[in-house]
N, C-alpha and C positions, 0 to 999 in steps of 0.2 A: 344591184345585181342579185339574183337570183340562186341560192346553189340547194339543190337535193342533197340528203344524206341517206340512202338506201341500202337496205340491209332485207334479209328473207323474210322478216314477219313485220320489221317497218316498228317496232318497239324497241327491245333494249340495245344489242349495238349500234343502232343508228340512232339512237339518242345520245350514246357517247360519241359517235362521230360528230353529231351536230354539234354538241358543246365544243368539242375542240374545234373547228371548222369557226364558231363563233369566236372562242377565243383566239384564233389565229387573224381574224380577220380585225379583231380590236387592237391588236398588236401592229399591224400593219398600218391599220388607220382606214379600213374600209367600211364604208354603211351597205346592210344588205341585209336579206332573210334567208333562215336555212331551213329549210321543213325537212325532217324524217319523216319516211313513207317505206312500202315494200317495192319489191318489185312491181309487182303489177298493177299498183295504182300511181307509180310513178310517171308515166306517161300522159296522165292524166292533170300533169302540172306542167305551166309553160317555166323554164328554166334555163339561166345561162349556162349549167355545171351540175353534171352530177358526180357525187363522192362514192364509192363504193368498194367492198371488197376486189381484188382481182378474179377470185371468183365467179363473181358476178358481172363483169365486163363484157365478157363474148355474150351475155344475153342480152344487157341494156345495149351494146352496138347496134342489136337487132332490132329492137326498139326504138331507138331512136335516131337511124339512119337516114332518114329524111327531114331531120330536123336540125338545126345550126345550136348543136348541144355539144359541150366539151366534155370527157370522158373522163375522170382520173382514177386510179386504182390506188388504194390505201391497204399498205398490209397490215399498219398498227394504227388503231382507231383512236388511241389515246397519244399517239407520238406528236406533239406539237409541232415537231419541226417538219416531222414527214409532211405535215396537213398543210404548215404554214407553205414550206416549199413548192406544194399545188396551188393554193391560195394565192401567193403573189404570180405566180404563174400565168392564172387565168387574169386576175389585174394586168399583167401586163399584157395580153392579147387581147384587151378589150381596149387599150389605147391608140 
């Protein structure tokens, strides 16, 4: 499984989100790659899902509209329970 953690510049907040996603994956027992990136570079990656701020979801929907990629809006990047819920949804959708 490959997940993108996306923010405006692909540095600070996406790195926090990436670490939270990785922790959630470990707790659920799922293996995969998590890459942090910015919106512009996000479409250059093949991914199963994109996690980002609700503010960016509209733009990401346009960028990924012809790709089979699930988009998840995350309000609090360091909230493990919120992120874990979305990771579990992704895992369940792949079954």
